[in-house]
All heavy atoms as a GROMACS GRO file, in nm:
protein
  464
    1MET      N    1   6.948  -9.567   4.540
    1MET     CA    2   6.830  -9.507   4.487
    1MET      C    3   6.709  -9.593   4.520
    1MET      O    4   6.618  -9.548   4.589
    1MET     CB    5   6.846  -9.492   4.336
    1MET     CG    6   6.768  -9.379   4.280
    1MET     SD    7   6.798  -9.358   4.103
    1MET     CE    8   6.663  -9.450   4.036
    2ALA      N    9   6.709  -9.720   4.475
    2ALA     CA   10   6.595  -9.808   4.499
    2ALA      C   11   6.634  -9.952   4.471
    2ALA      O   12   6.739  -9.979   4.414
    2ALA     CB   13   6.477  -9.768   4.412
    3ALA      N   14   6.547 -10.043   4.512
    3ALA     CA   15   6.566 -10.185   4.479
    3ALA      C   16   6.457 -10.224   4.380
    3ALA      O   17   6.342 -10.187   4.397
    3ALA     CB   18   6.557 -10.270   4.604
    4LEU      N   19   6.497 -10.294   4.277
    4LEU     CA   20   6.402 -10.335   4.174
    4LEU      C   21   6.434 -10.479   4.137
    4LEU      O   22   6.536 -10.506   4.076
    4LEU     CB   23   6.414 -10.244   4.051
    4LEU     CG   24   6.318 -10.271   3.937
    4LEU    CD1   25   6.173 -10.250   3.981
    4LEU    CD2   26   6.348 -10.179   3.820
    5GLY      N   27   6.349 -10.570   4.178
    5GLY     CA   28   6.375 -10.712   4.152
    5GLY      C   29   6.504 -10.753   4.222
    5GLY      O   30   6.527 -10.717   4.337
    6PRO      N   31   6.591 -10.826   4.151
    6PRO     CA   32   6.714 -10.873   4.215
    6PRO      C   33   6.826 -10.769   4.214
    6PRO      O   34   6.936 -10.797   4.257
    6PRO     CB   35   6.752 -10.993   4.128
    6PRO     CG   36   6.701 -10.958   3.993
    6PRO     CD   37   6.572 -10.881   4.018
    7HIS      N   38   6.798 -10.650   4.165
    7HIS     CA   39   6.902 -10.546   4.153
    7HIS      C   40   6.869 -10.426   4.241
    7HIS      O   41   6.756 -10.406   4.282
    7HIS     CB   42   6.911 -10.497   4.008
    7HIS     CG   43   6.955 -10.602   3.913
    7HIS    ND1   44   6.866 -10.678   3.840
    7HIS    CD2   45   7.078 -10.645   3.878
    7HIS    CE1   46   6.933 -10.763   3.765
    7HIS    NE2   47   7.062 -10.745   3.787
    8VAL      N   48   6.972 -10.346   4.265
    8VAL     CA   49   6.953 -10.214   4.324
    8VAL      C   50   6.984 -10.112   4.215
    8VAL      O   51   7.068 -10.138   4.128
    8VAL     CB   52   7.041 -10.189   4.448
    8VAL    CG1   53   6.998 -10.276   4.564
    8VAL    CG2   54   7.187 -10.211   4.418
    9GLN      N   55   6.914 -10.002   4.217
    9GLN     CA   56   6.939  -9.897   4.119
    9GLN      C   57   7.020  -9.787   4.183
    9GLN      O   58   6.989  -9.740   4.292
    9GLN     CB   59   6.808  -9.841   4.065
    9GLN     CG   60   6.733  -9.940   3.979
    9GLN     CD   61   6.611  -9.876   3.918
    9GLN    OE1   62   6.538  -9.806   3.985
    9GLN    NE2   63   6.589  -9.902   3.791
   10LEU      N   64   7.126  -9.746   4.115
   10LEU     CA   65   7.217  -9.644   4.164
   10LEU      C   66   7.217  -9.526   4.068
   10LEU      O   67   7.186  -9.541   3.951
   10LEU     CB   68   7.358  -9.700   4.176
   10LEU     CG   69   7.372  -9.826   4.262
   10LEU    CD1   70   7.513  -9.882   4.251
   10LEU    CD2   71   7.337  -9.796   4.405
   11ARG      N   72   7.251  -9.410   4.120
   11ARG     CA   73   7.260  -9.289   4.039
   11ARG      C   74   7.376  -9.206   4.093
   11ARG      O   75   7.397  -9.199   4.214
   11ARG     CB   76   7.131  -9.210   4.049
   11ARG     CG   77   7.128  -9.086   3.961
   11ARG     CD   78   7.000  -9.008   3.979
   11ARG     NE   79   6.886  -9.094   3.961
   11ARG     CZ   80   6.788  -9.074   3.875
   11ARG    NH1   81   6.789  -8.968   3.800
   11ARG    NH2   82   6.687  -9.157   3.867
   12PRO      N   83   7.450  -9.138   4.005
   12PRO     CA   84   7.560  -9.053   4.052
   12PRO      C   85   7.509  -8.944   4.147
   12PRO      O   86   7.394  -8.898   4.134
   12PRO     CB   87   7.615  -8.991   3.924
   12PRO     CG   88   7.569  -9.081   3.815
   12PRO     CD   89   7.440  -9.139   3.859
   13LEU      N   90   7.595  -8.900   4.238
   13LEU     CA   91   7.557  -8.799   4.336
   13LEU      C   92   7.504  -8.672   4.271
   13LEU      O   93   7.408  -8.614   4.316
   13LEU     CB   94   7.678  -8.766   4.426
   13LEU     CG   95   7.655  -8.664   4.535
   13LEU    CD1   96   7.551  -8.713   4.634
   13LEU    CD2   97   7.785  -8.634   4.606
   14GLY      N   98   7.566  -8.630   4.164
   14GLY     CA   99   7.525  -8.507   4.097
   14GLY      C  100   7.409  -8.524   4.002
   14GLY      O  101   7.374  -8.433   3.929
   15GLY      N  102   7.348  -8.641   4.001
   15GLY     CA  103   7.240  -8.670   3.908
   15GLY      C  104   7.295  -8.738   3.784
   15GLY      O  105   7.415  -8.751   3.766
   16GLY      N  106   7.208  -8.781   3.700
   16GLY     CA  107   7.250  -8.848   3.578
   16GLY      C  108   7.175  -8.978   3.562
   16GLY      O  109   7.078  -9.006   3.632
   17ARG      N  110   7.221  -9.056   3.468
   17ARG     CA  111   7.155  -9.181   3.434
   17ARG      C  112   7.182  -9.288   3.540
   17ARG      O  113   7.295  -9.307   3.584
   17ARG     CB  114   7.204  -9.229   3.299
   17ARG     CG  115   7.127  -9.343   3.246
   17ARG     CD  116   7.167  -9.376   3.105
   17ARG     NE  117   7.086  -9.486   3.058
   17ARG     CZ  118   7.066  -9.514   2.934
   17ARG    NH1  119   7.121  -9.440   2.841
   17ARG    NH2  120   6.992  -9.617   2.900
   18GLU      N  121   7.077  -9.357   3.580
   18GLU     CA  122   7.092  -9.463   3.681
   18GLU      C  123   7.139  -9.592   3.616
   18GLU      O  124   7.132  -9.608   3.494
   18GLU     CB  125   6.962  -9.485   3.758
   18GLU     CG  126   6.850  -9.543   3.676
   18GLU     CD  127   6.768  -9.439   3.602
   18GLU    OE1  128   6.784  -9.319   3.622
   18GLU    OE2  129   6.687  -9.481   3.518
   19TRP      N  130   7.188  -9.683   3.698
   19TRP     CA  131   7.228  -9.815   3.651
   19TRP      C  132   7.190  -9.917   3.755
   19TRP      O  133   7.165  -9.885   3.870
   19TRP     CB  134   7.377  -9.819   3.617
   19TRP     CG  135   7.469  -9.810   3.735
   19TRP    CD1  136   7.523  -9.913   3.806
   19TRP    CD2  137   7.519  -9.691   3.798
   19TRP    NE1  138   7.602  -9.866   3.908
   19TRP    CE2  139   7.601  -9.729   3.906
   19TRP    CE3  140   7.500  -9.555   3.775
   19TRP    CZ2  141   7.665  -9.638   3.988
   19TRP    CZ3  142   7.565  -9.464   3.858
   19TRP    CH2  143   7.646  -9.507   3.962
   20ASP      N  144   7.185 -10.042   3.714
   20ASP     CA  145   7.151 -10.153   3.802
   20ASP      C  146   7.278 -10.221   3.850
   20ASP      O  147   7.377 -10.231   3.777
   20ASP     CB  148   7.065 -10.257   3.730
   20ASP     CG  149   6.927 -10.204   3.693
   20ASP    OD1  150   6.883 -10.107   3.756
   20ASP    OD2  151   6.864 -10.261   3.603
   21ALA      N  152   7.274 -10.268   3.974
   21ALA     CA  153   7.387 -10.342   4.031
   21ALA      C  154   7.334 -10.455   4.117
   21ALA      O  155   7.222 -10.448   4.168
   21ALA     CB  156   7.474 -10.249   4.114
   22LEU      N  157   7.413 -10.557   4.131
   22LEU     CA  158   7.376 -10.668   4.219
   22LEU      C  159   7.400 -10.626   4.363
   22LEU      O  160   7.505 -10.568   4.395
   22LEU     CB  161   7.458 -10.792   4.185
   22LEU     CG  162   7.432 -10.849   4.045
   22LEU    CD1  163   7.532 -10.960   4.015
   22LEU    CD2  164   7.290 -10.900   4.035
   23PRO      N  165   7.305 -10.650   4.452
   23PRO     CA  166   7.317 -10.603   4.591
   23PRO      C  167   7.444 -10.647   4.662
   23PRO      O  168   7.501 -10.570   4.739
   23PRO     CB  169   7.193 -10.662   4.659
   23PRO     CG  170   7.096 -10.686   4.550
   23PRO     CD  171   7.179 -10.719   4.429
   24HIS      N  172   7.492 -10.769   4.635
   24HIS     CA  173   7.611 -10.816   4.706
   24HIS      C  174   7.740 -10.747   4.658
   24HIS      O  175   7.845 -10.761   4.720
   24HIS     CB  176   7.623 -10.969   4.696
   24HIS     CG  177   7.658 -11.018   4.560
   24HIS    ND1  178   7.564 -11.034   4.460
   24HIS    CD2  179   7.776 -11.055   4.507
   24HIS    CE1  180   7.624 -11.078   4.350
   24HIS    NE2  181   7.753 -11.092   4.377
   25LEU      N  182   7.731 -10.670   4.549
   25LEU     CA  183   7.848 -10.598   4.499
   25LEU      C  184   7.847 -10.450   4.539
   25LEU      O  185   7.937 -10.376   4.503
   25LEU     CB  186   7.854 -10.609   4.346
   25LEU     CG  187   7.870 -10.751   4.290
   25LEU    CD1  188   7.866 -10.749   4.139
   25LEU    CD2  189   7.999 -10.813   4.340
   26VAL      N  190   7.745 -10.409   4.612
   26VAL     CA  191   7.729 -10.268   4.649
   26VAL      C  192   7.763 -10.250   4.796
   26VAL      O  193   7.728 -10.333   4.879
   26VAL     CB  194   7.583 -10.222   4.622
   26VAL    CG1  195   7.561 -10.080   4.668
   26VAL    CG2  196   7.549 -10.237   4.475
   27ARG      N  197   7.832 -10.141   4.827
   27ARG     CA  198   7.860 -10.106   4.965
   27ARG      C  199   7.834  -9.956   4.981
   27ARG      O  200   7.830  -9.882   4.884
   27ARG     CB  201   8.003 -10.138   5.003
   27ARG     CG  202   8.106 -10.061   4.924
   27ARG     CD  203   8.246 -10.077   4.982
   27ARG     NE  204   8.345 -10.012   4.899
   27ARG     CZ  205   8.369  -9.882   4.896
   27ARG    NH1  206   8.298  -9.800   4.969
   27ARG    NH2  207   8.463  -9.832   4.818
   28GLU      N  208   7.817  -9.913   5.103
   28GLU     CA  209   7.799  -9.771   5.130
   28GLU      C  210   7.931  -9.699   5.106
   28GLU      O  211   8.038  -9.752   5.138
   28GLU     CB  212   7.754  -9.751   5.275
   28GLU     CG  213   7.719  -9.609   5.306
   28GLU     CD  214   7.660  -9.592   5.444
   28GLU    OE1  215   7.614  -9.691   5.502
   28GLU    OE2  216   7.661  -9.478   5.493
   29ALA      N  217   7.922  -9.581   5.049
   29ALA     CA  218   8.042  -9.502   5.026
   29ALA      C  219   8.103  -9.459   5.159
   29ALA      O  220   8.031  -9.432   5.255
   29ALA     CB  221   8.008  -9.379   4.941
   30THR      N  222   8.234  -9.452   5.162
   30THR     CA  223   8.302  -9.404   5.283
   30THR      C  224   8.284  -9.252   5.293
   30THR      O  225   8.246  -9.185   5.194
   30THR     CB  226   8.453  -9.434   5.278
   30THR    OG1  227   8.511  -9.359   5.170
   30THR    CG2  228   8.480  -9.583   5.259
   31ALA      N  229   8.313  -9.196   5.408
   31ALA     CA  230   8.304  -9.051   5.427
   31ALA      C  231   8.396  -8.980   5.327
   31ALA      O  232   8.359  -8.877   5.269
   31ALA     CB  233   8.340  -9.013   5.569
   32ARG      N  234   8.513  -9.034   5.305
   32ARG     CA  235   8.608  -8.974   5.211
   32ARG      C  236   8.552  -8.976   5.068
   32ARG      O  237   8.564  -8.879   4.995
   32ARG     CB  238   8.740  -9.050   5.218
   32ARG     CG  239   8.846  -8.995   5.128
   32ARG     CD  240   8.974  -9.074   5.141
   32ARG     NE  241   9.074  -9.019   5.052
   32ARG     CZ  242   9.201  -9.007   5.082
   32ARG    NH1  243   9.246  -9.047   5.199
   32ARG    NH2  244   9.286  -8.957   4.996
   33GLU      N  245   8.491  -9.088   5.028
   33GLU     CA  246   8.433  -9.098   4.894
   33GLU      C  247   8.316  -9.002   4.876
   33GLU      O  248   8.301  -8.939   4.770
   33GLU     CB  249   8.388  -9.241   4.866
   33GLU     CG  250   8.502  -9.339   4.852
   33GLU     CD  251   8.460  -9.484   4.858
   33GLU    OE1  252   8.354  -9.516   4.916
   33GLU    OE2  253   8.536  -9.568   4.803
   34ARG      N  254   8.232  -8.988   4.980
   34ARG     CA  255   8.119  -8.895   4.972
   34ARG      C  256   8.169  -8.751   4.961
   34ARG      O  257   8.117  -8.672   4.882
   34ARG     CB  258   8.027  -8.912   5.093
   34ARG     CG  259   7.947  -9.042   5.089
   34ARG     CD  260   7.838  -9.046   5.194
   34ARG     NE  261   7.886  -9.031   5.330
   34ARG     CZ  262   7.927  -9.131   5.408
   34ARG    NH1  263   7.922  -9.256   5.362
   34ARG    NH2  264   7.970  -9.110   5.530
   35LEU      N  265   8.271  -8.717   5.039
   35LEU     CA  266   8.327  -8.582   5.034
   35LEU      C  267   8.387  -8.555   4.896
   35LEU      O  268   8.364  -8.449   4.837
   35LEU     CB  269   8.432  -8.564   5.143
   35LEU     CG  270   8.501  -8.428   5.145
   35LEU    CD1  271   8.401  -8.316   5.168
   35LEU    CD2  272   8.609  -8.426   5.254
   36HIS      N  273   8.463  -8.650   4.844
   36HIS     CA  274   8.524  -8.635   4.712
   36HIS      C  275   8.418  -8.610   4.605
   36HIS      O  276   8.432  -8.521   4.521
   36HIS     CB  277   8.607  -8.760   4.680
   36HIS     CG  278   8.670  -8.757   4.544
   36HIS    ND1  279   8.786  -8.690   4.518
   36HIS    CD2  280   8.630  -8.811   4.427
   36HIS    CE1  281   8.816  -8.704   4.390
   36HIS    NE2  282   8.723  -8.777   4.333
   37ALA      N  283   8.310  -8.688   4.608
   37ALA     CA  284   8.202  -8.673   4.511
   37ALA      C  285   8.132  -8.539   4.527
   37ALA      O  286   8.101  -8.472   4.428
   37ALA     CB  287   8.103  -8.789   4.525
   38ALA      N  288   8.107  -8.498   4.650
   38ALA     CA  289   8.038  -8.371   4.674
   38ALA      C  290   8.122  -8.253   4.626
   38ALA      O  291   8.070  -8.158   4.568
   38ALA     CB  292   8.005  -8.356   4.822
   39VAL      N  293   8.253  -8.258   4.648
   39VAL     CA  294   8.341  -8.152   4.602
   39VAL      C  295   8.345  -8.149   4.449
   39VAL      O  296   8.341  -8.042   4.387
   39VAL     CB  297   8.483  -8.167   4.661
   39VAL    CG1  298   8.583  -8.075   4.593
   39VAL    CG2  299   8.480  -8.142   4.810
   40ALA      N  300   8.349  -8.264   4.386
   40ALA     CA  301   8.349  -8.270   4.240
   40ALA      C  302   8.221  -8.209   4.182
   40ALA      O  303   8.224  -8.135   4.085
   40ALA     CB  304   8.366  -8.414   4.192
   41VAL      N  305   8.107  -8.240   4.244
   41VAL     CA  306   7.979  -8.183   4.199
   41VAL      C  307   7.980  -8.032   4.218
   41VAL      O  308   7.940  -7.956   4.129
   41VAL     CB  309   7.861  -8.248   4.273
   41VAL    CG1  310   7.732  -8.172   4.249
   41VAL    CG2  311   7.845  -8.393   4.230
   42ALA      N  312   8.024  -7.984   4.334
   42ALA     CA  313   8.029  -7.840   4.361
   42ALA      C  314   8.122  -7.769   4.263
   42ALA      O  315   8.089  -7.661   4.213
   42ALA     CB  316   8.073  -7.814   4.505
   43ASN      N  317   8.236  -7.828   4.234
   43ASN     CA  318   8.329  -7.767   4.138
   43ASN      C  319   8.268  -7.761   3.998
   43ASN      O  320   8.280  -7.660   3.929
   43ASN     CB  321   8.461  -7.844   4.135
   43ASN     CG  322   8.546  -7.819   4.256
   43ASN    OD1  323   8.528  -7.720   4.327
   43ASN    ND2  324   8.639  -7.909   4.283
   44ALA      N  325   8.203  -7.868   3.956
   44ALA     CA  326   8.139  -7.869   3.824
   44ALA      C  327   8.030  -7.763   3.818
   44ALA      O  328   8.017  -7.690   3.719
   44ALA     CB  329   8.082  -8.007   3.794
   45TRP      N  330   7.952  -7.750   3.925
   45TRP     CA  331   7.845  -7.651   3.929
   45TRP      C  332   7.903  -7.510   3.922
   45TRP      O  333   7.855  -7.425   3.850
   45TRP     CB  334   7.762  -7.670   4.055
   45TRP     CG  335   7.652  -7.570   4.066
   45TRP    CD1  336   7.529  -7.578   4.009
   45TRP    CD2  337   7.655  -7.446   4.138
   45TRP    NE1  338   7.456  -7.467   4.041
   45TRP    CE2  339   7.530  -7.384   4.120
   45TRP    CE3  340   7.751  -7.383   4.215
   45TRP    CZ2  341   7.500  -7.261   4.176
   45TRP    CZ3  342   7.720  -7.260   4.272
   45TRP    CH2  343   7.596  -7.201   4.252
   46SER      N  344   8.011  -7.486   3.996
   46SER     CA  345   8.068  -7.352   4.001
   46SER      C  346   8.125  -7.310   3.865
   46SER      O  347   8.128  -7.191   3.834
   46SER     CB  348   8.176  -7.342   4.108
   46SER     OG  349   8.293  -7.412   4.069
   47ARG      N  350   8.167  -7.405   3.784
   47ARG     CA  351   8.218  -7.371   3.651
   47ARG      C  352   8.106  -7.331   3.557
   47ARG      O  353   8.130  -7.266   3.456
   47ARG     CB  354   8.296  -7.490   3.594
   47ARG     CG  355   8.431  -7.509   3.659
   47ARG     CD  356   8.514  -7.612   3.585
   47ARG     NE  357   8.466  -7.747   3.604
   47ARG     CZ  358   8.502  -7.828   3.703
   47ARG    NH1  359   8.588  -7.786   3.793
   47ARG    NH2  360   8.454  -7.949   3.711
   48LYS      N  361   7.981  -7.367   3.589
   48LYS     CA  362   7.868  -7.335   3.503
   48LYS      C  363   7.801  -7.203   3.542
   48LYS      O  364   7.720  -7.151   3.468
   48LYS     CB  365   7.763  -7.447   3.511
   48LYS     CG  366   7.813  -7.578   3.458
   48LYS     CD  367   7.708  -7.685   3.474
   48LYS     CE  368   7.761  -7.820   3.432
   48LYS     NZ  369   7.664  -7.926   3.452
   49VAL      N  370   7.832  -7.150   3.660
   49VAL     CA  371   7.767  -7.029   3.708
   49VAL      C  372   7.825  -6.908   3.635
   49VAL      O  373   7.947  -6.892   3.630
   49VAL     CB  374   7.788  -7.014   3.861
   49VAL    CG1  375   7.734  -6.882   3.912
   49VAL    CG2  376   7.723  -7.131   3.934
   50PRO      N  377   7.739  -6.822   3.579
   50PRO     CA  378   7.792  -6.701   3.513
   50PRO      C  379   7.868  -6.616   3.614
   50PRO      O  380   7.828  -6.602   3.729
   50PRO     CB  381   7.667  -6.628   3.466
   50PRO     CG  382   7.558  -6.729   3.467
   50PRO     CD  383   7.596  -6.832   3.570
   51ARG      N  384   7.978  -6.563   3.573
   51ARG     CA  385   8.063  -6.481   3.659
   51ARG      C  386   8.052  -6.334   3.618
   51ARG      O  387   8.015  -6.302   3.507
   51ARG     CB  388   8.208  -6.528   3.650
   51ARG     CG  389   8.227  -6.675   3.679
   51ARG     CD  390   8.236  -6.697   3.828
   51ARG     NE  391   8.229  -6.837   3.858
   51ARG     CZ  392   8.326  -6.908   3.910
   51ARG    NH1  393   8.440  -6.853   3.938
   51ARG    NH2  394   8.310  -7.035   3.938
   52GLU      N  395   8.093  -6.249   3.707
   52GLU     CA  396   8.095  -6.106   3.680
   52GLU      C  397   8.239  -6.063   3.658
   52GLU      O  398   8.333  -6.128   3.706
   52GLU     CB  399   8.038  -6.030   3.800
   52GLU     CG  400   7.894  -6.063   3.829
   52GLU     CD  401   7.843  -5.992   3.953
   52GLU    OE1  402   7.921  -5.916   4.016
   52GLU    OE2  403   7.727  -6.012   3.988
   53PRO      N  404   8.259  -5.951   3.586
   53PRO     CA  405   8.396  -5.900   3.570
   53PRO      C  406   8.461  -5.880   3.706
   53PRO      O  407   8.396  -5.837   3.802
   53PRO     CB  408   8.375  -5.767   3.499
   53PRO     CG  409   8.245  -5.782   3.427
   53PRO     CD  410   8.160  -5.872   3.516
   54GLY      N  411   8.586  -5.916   3.715
   54GLY     CA  412   8.660  -5.903   3.841
   54GLY      C  413   8.673  -6.034   3.916
   54GLY      O  414   8.756  -6.046   4.005
   55TRP      N  415   8.590  -6.134   3.883
   55TRP     CA  416   8.602  -6.266   3.948
   55TRP      C  417   8.727  -6.333   3.896
   55TRP      O  418   8.765  -6.316   3.780
   55TRP     CB  419   8.482  -6.353   3.913
   55TRP     CG  420   8.360  -6.326   3.996
   55TRP    CD1  421   8.290  -6.209   4.001
   55TRP    CD2  422   8.295  -6.417   4.082
   55TRP    NE1  423   8.183  -6.222   4.085
   55TRP    CE2  424   8.184  -6.350   4.137
   55TRP    CE3  425   8.318  -6.548   4.119
   55TRP    CZ2  426   8.098  -6.408   4.226
   55TRP    CZ3  427   8.230  -6.607   4.208
   55TRP    CH2  428   8.122  -6.537   4.261
   56PRO      N  429   8.791  -6.415   3.980
   56PRO     CA  430   8.907  -6.492   3.930
   56PRO      C  431   8.866  -6.579   3.812
   56PRO      O  432   8.760  -6.638   3.812
   56PRO     CB  433   8.945  -6.579   4.051
   56PRO     CG  434   8.887  -6.509   4.168
   56PRO     CD  435   8.763  -6.438   4.119
   57GLY      N  436   8.947  -6.579   3.712
   57GLY     CA  437   8.920  -6.661   3.593
   57GLY      C  438   8.829  -6.593   3.492
   57GLY      O  439   8.796  -6.652   3.390
   58TRP      N  440   8.786  -6.468   3.519
   58TRP     CA  441   8.701  -6.397   3.423
   58TRP      C  442   8.782  -6.368   3.298
   58TRP      O  443   8.892  -6.314   3.304
   58TRP     CB  444   8.649  -6.268   3.485
   58TRP     CG  445   8.567  -6.188   3.390
   58TRP    CD1  446   8.608  -6.083   3.314
   58TRP    CD2  447   8.429  -6.206   3.359
   58TRP    NE1  448   8.505  -6.035   3.238
   58TRP    CE2  449   8.393  -6.108   3.264
   58TRP    CE3  450   8.333  -6.295   3.402
   58TRP    CZ2  451   8.265  -6.100   3.211
   58TRP    CZ3  452   8.205  -6.285   3.350
   58TRP    CH2  453   8.172  -6.188   3.256
   59PRO      N  454   8.727  -6.407   3.180
   59PRO     CA  455   8.804  -6.381   3.056
   59PRO      C  456   8.811  -6.232   3.026
   59PRO      O  457   8.712  -6.162   3.032
   59PRO     CB  458   8.726  -6.457   2.949
   59PRO     CG  459   8.590  -6.477   3.006
   59PRO     CD  460   8.602  -6.474   3.155
   60GLY      N  461   8.930  -6.186   2.994
   60GLY     CA  462   8.947  -6.047   2.953
   60GLY      C  463   8.972  -5.957   3.060
   60GLY      O  464   8.995  -5.901   3.142
   0.00000   0.00000   0.00000
């Protein structure tokens, strides 16, 4: 996210509260980690989207 003093500020991919970390303890996420996080965010988002009757998982 940003560097502030001796720390870097990080935030979850899907948004949320940021936290501070020491730069020497931070590394770039691997392609697999980025994909995993992106899929988790997409799945969480899809569970919040209103569905229409006939969609899989529609109650009733």
